[in-house]
C-alpha positions as CSV (number, residue, x, y, z in Angstrom):
1,M,0.0,0.0,0.0
2,F,2.8,2.4,0.9
3,E,4.6,1.7,-2.3
4,K,1.5,2.6,-4.4
5,L,0.9,5.7,-2.4
6,A,4.6,6.8,-2.8
7,E,4.5,6.0,-6.6
8,T,1.3,8.1,-7.0
9,A,2.8,11.0,-5.1
10,V,6.0,11.0,-7.2
11,I,4.2,10.8,-10.6
12,A,1.7,13.5,-9.6
13,R,4.6,15.8,-8.5
14,E,6.5,15.2,-11.8
15,D,3.6,15.6,-14.1
16,R,3.1,19.2,-15.1
17,F,-0.2,18.5,-16.7
18,A,-1.8,17.1,-13.5
19,A,-2.0,20.3,-11.4
20,P,-3.8,22.6,-13.9
21,R,-6.2,19.8,-15.0
22,L,-7.0,19.0,-11.4
23,K,-7.7,22.7,-10.7
24,E,-10.1,22.7,-13.8
25,M,-11.9,19.6,-12.5
26,I,-12.3,21.1,-9.0
27,R,-13.6,24.3,-10.5
28,V,-16.3,22.3,-12.4
29,L,-17.3,20.4,-9.3
30,R,-17.5,23.7,-7.3
31,E,-19.7,25.4,-10.0
32,R,-22.0,22.4,-10.0
33,E,-22.2,22.5,-6.2
34,I,-21.1,18.9,-5.7
35,V,-21.0,19.4,-1.9
36,R,-24.8,19.7,-1.9
37,G,-25.2,16.2,-3.2
38,I,-25.4,14.4,-6.5
39,T,-28.4,13.5,-8.7
40,P,-28.4,11.7,-12.0
41,E,-28.9,14.9,-14.0
42,K,-26.2,16.7,-12.1
43,F,-23.8,13.8,-12.6
44,R,-24.5,14.0,-16.4
45,L,-23.9,17.8,-16.5
46,I,-20.7,17.4,-14.6
47,L,-19.4,14.9,-17.1
48,E,-20.4,17.1,-20.0
49,D,-18.5,20.1,-18.4
50,L,-15.4,18.0,-17.8
51,G,-14.8,17.3,-21.5
52,P,-14.6,14.5,-24.0
53,T,-12.9,11.9,-21.7
54,F,-15.6,12.1,-19.2
55,V,-18.4,12.2,-21.8
56,K,-17.0,9.0,-23.2
57,L,-16.7,7.5,-19.7
58,G,-20.3,8.4,-19.0
59,Q,-21.4,6.8,-22.2
60,I,-19.6,3.6,-21.3
61,M,-21.0,3.6,-17.7
62,S,-24.5,4.0,-19.2
63,M,-24.0,0.5,-20.6
64,R,-23.1,-0.9,-17.2
65,P,-26.2,-1.1,-14.9
66,D,-24.0,-3.6,-13.0
67,F,-21.8,-0.6,-12.1
68,L,-24.3,2.2,-11.5
69,P,-27.9,2.4,-10.4
70,Q,-30.4,2.2,-13.2
71,E,-31.6,5.8,-12.9
72,Y,-28.0,7.0,-13.4
73,C,-27.6,4.7,-16.5
74,D,-30.8,6.1,-18.0
75,E,-29.7,9.7,-17.5
76,L,-26.2,9.0,-18.9
77,M,-27.7,7.6,-22.1
78,K,-28.7,11.3,-22.8
79,L,-25.1,12.3,-22.9
80,Q,-24.4,14.3,-26.0
81,S,-20.9,14.8,-27.4
82,E,-21.7,18.0,-29.3
83,A,-19.0,20.7,-29.0
84,C,-18.4,24.2,-30.3
85,P,-16.9,23.9,-33.8
86,L,-13.3,24.8,-34.3
87,P,-12.4,27.8,-36.6
88,F,-12.0,26.7,-40.2
89,P,-8.3,27.8,-40.3
90,E,-7.5,25.1,-37.7
91,I,-9.3,22.5,-39.8
92,Q,-7.3,23.6,-42.8
93,K,-4.1,23.2,-40.7
94,V,-4.9,19.6,-39.8
95,L,-5.8,18.7,-43.4
96,E,-2.5,20.2,-44.7
97,E,-0.5,18.4,-42.0
98,E,-2.1,15.1,-42.9
99,Y,-1.8,15.5,-46.7
100,Q,1.5,17.3,-46.7
101,R,0.2,19.8,-49.2
102,R,-2.4,22.5,-49.5
103,W,-5.9,21.4,-49.0
104,T,-6.9,23.2,-52.3
105,Q,-4.8,20.6,-54.1
106,V,-7.1,17.8,-52.8
107,F,-10.5,19.4,-52.6
108,A,-12.3,21.8,-55.0
109,S,-14.1,23.3,-52.1
110,I,-14.9,22.8,-48.4
111,D,-17.9,24.3,-46.6
112,E,-16.4,26.4,-43.8
113,E,-19.5,25.9,-41.7
114,A,-19.3,22.6,-39.9
115,L,-22.0,20.0,-40.7
116,G,-21.6,18.6,-37.2
117,S,-19.2,19.1,-34.3
118,A,-18.5,16.6,-31.5
119,S,-15.9,16.3,-28.8
120,I,-13.5,14.2,-30.9
121,A,-14.1,15.4,-34.4
122,Q,-16.1,17.7,-36.7
123,V,-17.6,17.1,-40.1
124,H,-17.6,19.4,-43.2
125,R,-19.2,19.1,-46.6
126,A,-16.7,19.2,-49.4
127,V,-16.3,18.7,-53.2
128,L,-13.4,16.7,-54.7
129,K,-11.5,17.8,-57.8
130,S,-13.5,15.1,-59.7
131,G,-16.8,16.9,-58.7
132,E,-17.9,14.2,-56.2
133,R,-19.6,15.5,-53.1
134,V,-18.1,14.1,-49.9
135,V,-18.0,14.7,-46.2
136,V,-14.7,15.3,-44.4
137,K,-14.4,14.2,-40.8
138,V,-11.5,15.9,-39.1
139,Q,-10.1,15.0,-35.7
140,R,-9.7,17.9,-33.2
141,P,-6.0,18.6,-32.7
142,G,-4.7,17.5,-29.3
143,V,-7.8,15.5,-28.3
144,H,-5.7,12.2,-28.0
145,D,-3.2,13.8,-25.7
146,V,-5.9,15.4,-23.5
147,M,-7.8,12.1,-23.2
148,S,-4.7,10.0,-22.5
149,K,-3.7,12.4,-19.7
150,D,-7.2,12.4,-18.3
151,I,-7.1,8.6,-18.2
152,V,-3.8,8.7,-16.3
153,L,-5.4,11.0,-13.7
154,L,-8.5,8.8,-13.4
155,K,-6.4,5.7,-12.9
156,R,-4.4,7.4,-10.2
157,A,-7.7,8.4,-8.6
158,A,-8.9,4.8,-8.8
159,T,-5.7,3.7,-7.1
160,I,-6.3,6.1,-4.2
161,L,-9.9,5.0,-3.9
162,N,-8.7,1.4,-3.6
163,L,-6.3,2.5,-0.9
164,L,-9.1,4.3,1.0
165,G,-11.6,1.4,0.7
166,P,-12.5,-1.8,-1.1
167,M,-14.2,-0.1,-4.0
168,Q,-14.0,-3.0,-6.4
169,D,-16.4,-5.9,-6.1
170,V,-17.9,-7.3,-9.3
171,I,-16.7,-4.3,-11.4
172,D,-13.2,-2.8,-11.2
173,F,-13.2,0.9,-12.0
174,R,-9.9,0.5,-13.7
175,M,-11.5,-2.1,-16.0
176,I,-14.2,0.4,-16.9
177,L,-11.4,3.0,-17.7
178,D,-9.6,0.4,-19.9
179,E,-12.8,-0.4,-21.8
180,M,-13.5,3.3,-22.3
181,W,-10.0,4.0,-23.5
182,E,-10.1,1.1,-26.0
183,I,-13.4,2.4,-27.4
184,A,-12.1,6.0,-27.5
185,K,-8.9,4.9,-29.3
186,Q,-11.1,3.2,-31.9
187,E,-13.1,6.3,-32.5
188,M,-9.9,8.5,-32.7
189,D,-8.3,6.2,-35.3
190,F,-10.1,6.9,-38.5
191,L,-8.3,4.2,-40.3
192,M,-9.9,1.7,-37.9
193,E,-13.3,3.3,-38.5
194,A,-12.7,3.0,-42.3
195,N,-12.0,-0.7,-41.7
196,H,-15.2,-1.0,-39.6
197,I,-17.2,0.5,-42.5
198,E,-15.6,-2.0,-45.0
199,E,-16.3,-5.0,-42.7
200,F,-19.9,-3.8,-42.2
201,R,-20.3,-3.4,-45.9
202,H,-19.0,-6.9,-46.6
203,L,-21.3,-8.5,-44.1
204,N,-24.3,-6.7,-45.5
205,S,-23.4,-7.0,-49.1
206,D,-26.4,-9.3,-49.7
207,E,-28.8,-6.9,-48.2
208,P,-30.2,-4.6,-51.0
209,N,-31.9,-2.3,-48.5
210,I,-29.0,-1.7,-46.2
211,L,-26.2,0.7,-47.0
212,C,-23.3,2.6,-45.4
213,P,-21.2,5.4,-46.8
214,R,-18.4,4.6,-49.3
215,V,-14.9,5.5,-48.0
216,Y,-12.3,7.2,-50.1
217,H,-9.3,5.3,-48.8
218,Q,-6.7,7.2,-50.7
219,L,-7.7,10.4,-48.9
220,T,-8.2,8.8,-45.4
221,T,-5.6,9.0,-42.7
222,Q,-5.5,8.4,-39.0
223,H,-7.0,11.9,-38.3
224,V,-9.0,12.5,-41.5
225,L,-11.8,10.4,-42.9
226,V,-13.4,11.2,-46.3
227,M,-16.7,9.5,-47.2
228,E,-19.5,10.0,-49.7
229,Y,-22.1,12.6,-48.9
230,I,-25.4,10.9,-47.9
231,E,-28.5,12.7,-48.9
232,G,-31.5,11.5,-47.0
233,L,-33.6,11.9,-43.8
234,P,-32.9,10.7,-40.3
235,I,-35.1,7.8,-39.4
236,D,-37.0,9.8,-36.7
237,D,-38.2,12.3,-39.3
238,I,-41.4,10.3,-39.7
239,E,-43.4,13.0,-41.5
240,G,-40.6,13.7,-44.0
241,I,-40.2,10.0,-44.8
242,R,-44.0,9.7,-45.3
243,A,-44.0,12.8,-47.4
244,S,-41.4,11.2,-49.7
245,G,-43.8,8.3,-50.3
246,Y,-42.1,5.6,-48.2
247,D,-43.8,3.2,-45.8
248,I,-42.3,4.0,-42.4
249,T,-43.6,0.7,-40.9
250,K,-41.8,-1.3,-43.6
251,I,-38.6,0.7,-43.1
252,G,-38.8,0.1,-39.3
253,T,-39.3,-3.6,-39.8
254,R,-36.3,-3.7,-42.1
255,L,-34.3,-1.9,-39.5
256,G,-35.2,-4.4,-36.8
257,E,-34.5,-7.4,-39.1
258,N,-31.1,-6.0,-40.0
259,Y,-30.1,-5.3,-36.4
260,V,-31.1,-8.8,-35.5
261,K,-29.0,-10.1,-38.3
262,Q,-26.0,-8.1,-37.0
263,I,-26.4,-9.7,-33.6
264,V,-27.5,-13.3,-34.4
265,E,-25.7,-14.0,-37.6
266,D,-22.7,-11.6,-37.9
267,G,-21.8,-11.1,-34.2
268,Y,-20.8,-7.6,-35.3
269,F,-23.2,-4.8,-34.6
270,H,-23.6,-1.0,-34.4
271,A,-23.1,-0.2,-30.7
272,D,-24.7,3.3,-30.9
273,P,-27.9,3.0,-33.1
274,H,-29.5,6.3,-32.1
275,P,-31.7,8.0,-34.8
276,G,-28.9,10.4,-35.8
277,N,-26.8,7.4,-36.9
278,I,-29.7,5.8,-39.0
279,W,-30.8,7.6,-42.2
280,V,-33.2,6.8,-45.0
281,R,-32.2,7.3,-48.6
282,Q,-34.5,6.3,-51.4
283,G,-36.3,3.9,-49.0
284,K,-33.1,2.2,-48.0
285,I,-31.5,2.3,-44.5
286,V,-28.1,3.9,-44.3
287,W,-25.9,3.3,-41.2
288,L,-23.7,6.2,-40.2
289,D,-20.9,6.7,-37.7
290,L,-19.5,3.2,-37.5
291,G,-16.7,4.2,-35.1
292,M,-18.2,2.3,-32.2
293,M,-18.9,-1.3,-33.1
294,G,-19.5,-4.2,-30.8
295,R,-18.6,-7.8,-31.2
296,I,-20.3,-10.8,-29.6
297,S,-18.8,-14.2,-29.5
298,N,-20.6,-17.4,-30.7
299,K,-20.6,-18.6,-27.0
300,D,-22.4,-15.4,-25.9
301,R,-24.8,-15.5,-28.8
302,A,-25.7,-19.1,-27.8
303,A,-26.2,-18.1,-24.2
304,I,-28.5,-15.2,-25.2
305,Q,-30.5,-17.5,-27.5
306,K,-30.7,-20.1,-24.7
307,A,-32.0,-17.3,-22.3
308,I,-34.8,-16.2,-24.6
309,F,-35.9,-19.8,-25.3
310,A,-35.8,-20.6,-21.5
311,L,-38.0,-17.5,-20.8
312,A,-40.5,-18.6,-23.5
313,Q,-40.6,-22.1,-22.0
314,K,-40.5,-20.9,-18.3
315,D,-37.5,-23.1,-17.8
316,T,-35.7,-21.8,-14.7
317,L,-32.8,-24.3,-14.8
318,E,-32.0,-23.5,-18.5
319,M,-32.2,-19.8,-17.8
320,K,-29.7,-20.3,-14.9
321,T,-27.3,-22.1,-17.2
322,A,-27.6,-19.2,-19.7
323,V,-27.0,-16.5,-17.0
324,L,-23.9,-18.3,-15.8
325,A,-22.6,-18.6,-19.3
326,L,-22.9,-14.8,-19.8
327,G,-20.3,-13.9,-17.1
328,V,-17.4,-14.9,-15.0
329,A,-18.0,-15.6,-11.2
330,K,-15.9,-13.3,-9.0
331,A,-17.0,-15.0,-5.8
332,K,-18.5,-18.3,-4.7
333,I,-22.0,-18.6,-6.1
334,D,-25.0,-19.4,-3.9
335,H,-26.7,-21.6,-6.5
336,T,-29.9,-22.0,-4.4
337,R,-30.4,-18.2,-4.1
338,L,-29.4,-17.7,-7.8
339,Y,-32.1,-20.3,-8.8
340,E,-34.7,-18.5,-6.6
341,D,-33.8,-15.1,-8.1
342,I,-34.1,-16.4,-11.7
343,D,-37.3,-18.2,-10.9
344,A,-38.7,-14.9,-9.6
345,L,-37.5,-13.1,-12.8
346,I,-39.3,-15.7,-15.0
347,A,-42.4,-15.5,-12.8
348,Q,-42.7,-11.8,-13.7
349,Y,-43.3,-12.8,-17.3
350,G,-45.7,-15.6,-16.5
351,D,-48.8,-14.1,-18.1
352,L,-47.0,-11.8,-20.5
353,D,-47.5,-12.0,-24.2
354,F,-44.1,-12.7,-25.8
355,Q,-44.8,-10.1,-28.4
356,S,-45.0,-7.3,-25.8
357,L,-41.7,-8.4,-24.1
358,E,-39.1,-5.6,-24.0
359,M,-35.6,-7.0,-24.7
360,G,-33.9,-4.0,-23.1
361,V,-35.8,-4.4,-19.8
362,L,-35.0,-8.2,-19.8
363,S,-31.3,-7.4,-20.4
364,R,-31.2,-5.0,-17.5
365,Q,-32.9,-7.5,-15.2
366,I,-30.4,-10.2,-16.2
367,M,-27.5,-7.8,-15.5
368,H,-29.0,-7.0,-12.1
369,V,-29.0,-10.7,-11.3
370,L,-25.4,-10.9,-12.5
371,R,-24.4,-8.0,-10.2
372,V,-26.2,-9.4,-7.1
373,H,-24.4,-12.7,-7.5
374,H,-21.0,-11.2,-8.2
375,I,-20.8,-12.4,-11.8
376,A,-18.7,-10.0,-14.0
377,M,-20.0,-9.3,-17.4
378,A,-17.9,-9.2,-20.6
379,P,-17.7,-5.7,-22.4
380,G,-19.3,-7.1,-25.5
381,I,-22.5,-8.0,-23.5
382,S,-22.7,-4.5,-22.0
383,M,-22.5,-3.0,-25.5
384,F,-25.1,-5.5,-26.8
385,C,-27.5,-4.4,-24.0
386,R,-27.1,-0.7,-24.7
387,G,-27.6,-1.4,-28.4
388,I,-30.7,-3.4,-27.8
389,M,-32.2,-0.8,-25.5
390,T,-31.5,2.0,-28.1
391,I,-32.8,0.2,-31.1
392,E,-36.0,-0.8,-29.3
393,G,-36.5,2.9,-28.5
394,V,-36.1,3.8,-32.1
395,M,-38.5,1.1,-33.3
396,R,-41.1,2.2,-30.7
397,L,-40.8,5.7,-32.2
398,V,-40.8,4.6,-35.9
399,C,-43.1,1.5,-35.9
400,P,-44.7,1.0,-32.5
401,D,-46.8,-1.9,-33.8
402,V,-43.8,-4.0,-34.7
403,S,-42.2,-6.1,-32.0
404,F,-38.4,-6.3,-32.0
405,V,-38.4,-9.4,-29.8
406,E,-40.7,-11.1,-32.2
407,I,-38.3,-10.4,-35.0
408,L,-35.4,-11.6,-32.8
409,A,-37.2,-14.9,-31.9
410,R,-38.2,-15.5,-35.5
411,S,-34.6,-15.1,-36.6
412,M,-33.3,-17.4,-33.9
413,Q,-35.8,-20.1,-34.9
414,L,-34.9,-19.8,-38.5
415,K,-31.2,-20.0,-37.6
416,L,-31.9,-23.1,-35.4
417,K,-33.7,-24.8,-38.3
418,R,-31.0,-23.8,-40.8
419,D,-28.2,-25.1,-38.5
420,F,-30.1,-28.4,-37.8
421,H,-28.9,-31.4,-39.8
422,W,-30.4,-34.8,-38.9
423,R,-27.3,-36.7,-40.0
424,D,-25.1,-34.6,-37.5
425,E,-27.7,-35.2,-34.8
426,V,-27.7,-38.9,-35.4
427,S,-23.9,-39.0,-35.3
428,K,-23.9,-37.0,-32.1
429,A,-26.5,-39.4,-30.5
430,K,-24.3,-42.3,-31.5
431,R,-21.2,-40.8,-29.9
432,E,-23.1,-39.9,-26.7
433,G,-24.6,-43.4,-26.5
434,Y,-21.2,-45.0,-26.9
435,L,-19.7,-42.8,-24.1
436,M,-22.6,-43.6,-21.8
437,L,-22.2,-47.4,-22.5
438,R,-18.5,-47.2,-21.7
439,K,-19.1,-45.3,-18.4
440,S,-21.9,-47.7,-17.4
441,L,-19.5,-50.7,-17.9
442,Q,-17.1,-49.0,-15.4
443,L,-19.8,-48.6,-12.7
444,P,-19.4,-52.1,-11.1
445,E,-15.6,-51.6,-10.8
446,Q,-16.1,-48.1,-9.3
447,I,-18.6,-49.3,-6.8
448,S,-16.3,-52.1,-5.8
449,D,-13.4,-49.6,-5.2
450,I,-15.7,-47.4,-3.0
451,L,-16.7,-50.4,-0.9
452,K,-13.0,-51.4,-0.4
453,M,-12.0,-47.9,0.6
454,T,-14.9,-47.7,3.0
455,M,-14.0,-51.0,4.7
456,S,-10.4,-49.9,5.0
457,G,-11.4,-46.5,6.5
458,Q,-10.0,-44.4,3.6
459,T,-13.3,-42.9,2.5
460,K,-13.7,-39.1,2.9
461,V,-16.9,-37.1,2.7
462,N,-16.8,-33.4,1.9
463,L,-19.8,-31.5,3.2
464,D,-20.8,-28.0,1.9
465,L,-23.1,-26.4,4.4
466,T,-25.3,-23.8,2.7
467,G,-25.1,-20.4,4.4
468,S,-22.0,-21.2,6.4
469,E,-19.9,-18.8,4.4
470,E,-21.6,-15.6,5.7
471,P,-20.7,-16.1,9.5
472,L,-17.1,-17.0,8.5
473,R,-16.9,-13.9,6.3
474,R,-18.1,-11.7,9.1
475,I,-15.6,-13.1,11.5
476,D,-12.9,-12.6,8.9
477,K,-13.9,-9.0,8.5
478,M,-14.0,-8.4,12.2
479,I,-10.5,-9.7,12.6
480,N,-9.3,-7.5,9.7
481,K,-10.8,-4.5,11.3
482,L,-9.2,-5.3,14.6
483,I,-5.8,-5.7,12.9
484,A,-6.3,-2.4,11.1
485,A,-7.2,-0.6,14.3
486,V,-4.2,-2.0,16.1
487,L,-1.9,-1.1,13.2
488,S,-3.4,2.5,13.0
489,A,-2.9,3.0,16.8
490,A,0.7,1.7,16.6
491,L,1.5,4.0,13.7
492,L,0.0,7.0,15.5
493,L,1.9,6.2,18.7
494,G,5.2,5.5,16.8
495,S,4.8,8.7,14.7
496,S,4.2,10.8,17.8
497,I,7.3,9.4,19.4
498,I,9.4,10.1,16.3
499,S,8.0,13.6,16.0
500,T,9.6,14.5,19.4
501,T,13.0,13.6,18.1
502,Q,15.4,15.6,15.9
503,M,15.5,13.0,13.2
504,T,16.2,14.2,9.7
505,P,15.0,14.9,7.0
506,K,12.2,17.1,8.2
507,M,9.0,18.5,6.7
508,M,7.6,21.6,8.4
509,E,9.9,21.0,11.3
510,I,8.5,17.5,11.8
511,P,10.6,14.4,10.9
512,L,9.6,13.1,7.5
513,L,9.2,9.5,8.8
514,G,6.7,10.8,11.4
515,V,4.7,12.6,8.7
516,I,4.5,9.5,6.6
517,G,3.4,7.5,9.6
518,Y,0.6,10.0,10.3
519,I,-0.6,9.9,6.7
520,A,-0.6,6.0,6.7
521,A,-2.5,6.0,10.0
522,I,-5.1,8.4,8.6
523,L,-5.5,6.3,5.4
524,I,-5.9,3.1,7.4
525,S,-8.4,4.8,9.8
526,G,-10.3,6.3,6.9
527,R,-10.6,2.9,5.2
528,L,-11.7,1.3,8.5
529,L,-14.3,4.0,9.1
530,W,-15.6,3.7,5.5
531,S,-15.9,0.0,5.9
532,I,-17.9,0.4,9.2
533,L,-20.2,3.0,7.8
534,K,-20.8,1.1,4.6
535,H,-22.0,-2.0,6.4
536,R,-24.1,-0.3,9.0
């Protein structure tokens, strides 16, 4: 603990960036009157004021109801990354640094007024020398450095929080930061976004009604992305789409079917499908802003499919198996209590029509069960849950009569039928029958061995008493608190004795060793007090 504290202090002292940035953070917290308490709305406003790093962090945390209360997650989903546009000369400078020539040699013209401006980049309309209309996405200069330094500060803060109290249980805050930084790096690397667009285009090449912008790779760099200009309407402009002569219900159904395909078949899906990223052009759906994409493994897709079928069949045991497959246990699982909680969850849907089921609500409830039972969730699953909740909201707005869950269930059933081959199933049954026969032939020998061991007194029986862990855990915590109290008292007493001596070096006329001892005693006492108050 002392090594971590010393390392944090040294780095903070040497880093010239830390002090002014911390002052800026403190100013924002003071202006938002953090001392008067925190509400979901105030938390969102604070993150917006603190800049792009914290906006991105809030967007990631909104995907993690296993990390924050649900009302905070709902509020953080409103986070907007709009920012004041940079002056056009700064955009020109970035373009000329990237292309190593004047921008007028690449573009016939660029609209000086930004089409859109966010915390990481801003977009301008432009015309190429060939006359093609494009959009140019230009990264804000210095945003990578600012975000990377903010991440360093946040990780140091996480280290101090862990020193003051056991803040990590199912979710480690440093893991959230790592996940956020990986996503931010993807969004700041426009070459990676270009690759995302190409992969998405390839996976949807057989879908005539699904499009994404064409990328001009010869003009794309890590900080500049050039794409075709999309003329159309955002999908939430319902009146405009109807006025253009298109059936909004049919478009909404296509949207649901394509998003289900991204999840069930491709395992590669748009992680931020809000209406601004979904446009309609000539009756076709155009996906925009593919910087944040999610991946879901075959194992996780199978677990989600199993969970939906288990809910439909009211099969608690199958649902329990699916829930366990969706995460990694961070502590010993109480299987009896887990079964009861899942049974209660399924009972809520006892008389519910499957068509009216909201997949987003079900996802949140499953994540709540995971959190209660200390089962950590993979990042891909959290992005899947956010995407599902967002797309359901879009479909309720666009085509309220169409059920997303019904589309999902139909797609899963078709996939199940498509993947079913009776020859494979017969071969599998033969293999399992052969293995069962082999094991049954070994039963007499195994029973004989058990009887011999019992007669010779070598048999051992392990008993697992349900509920016995909690009293032992409490005793363990009591002993830890007692040790911490004794250690804190010893440090205070020892530091007081040292402070009466003339030992050098000194800090403010007090021996430095005594000061360190006082600080350590205060930290241990603070951690002890936090633990006591938290479990009252």
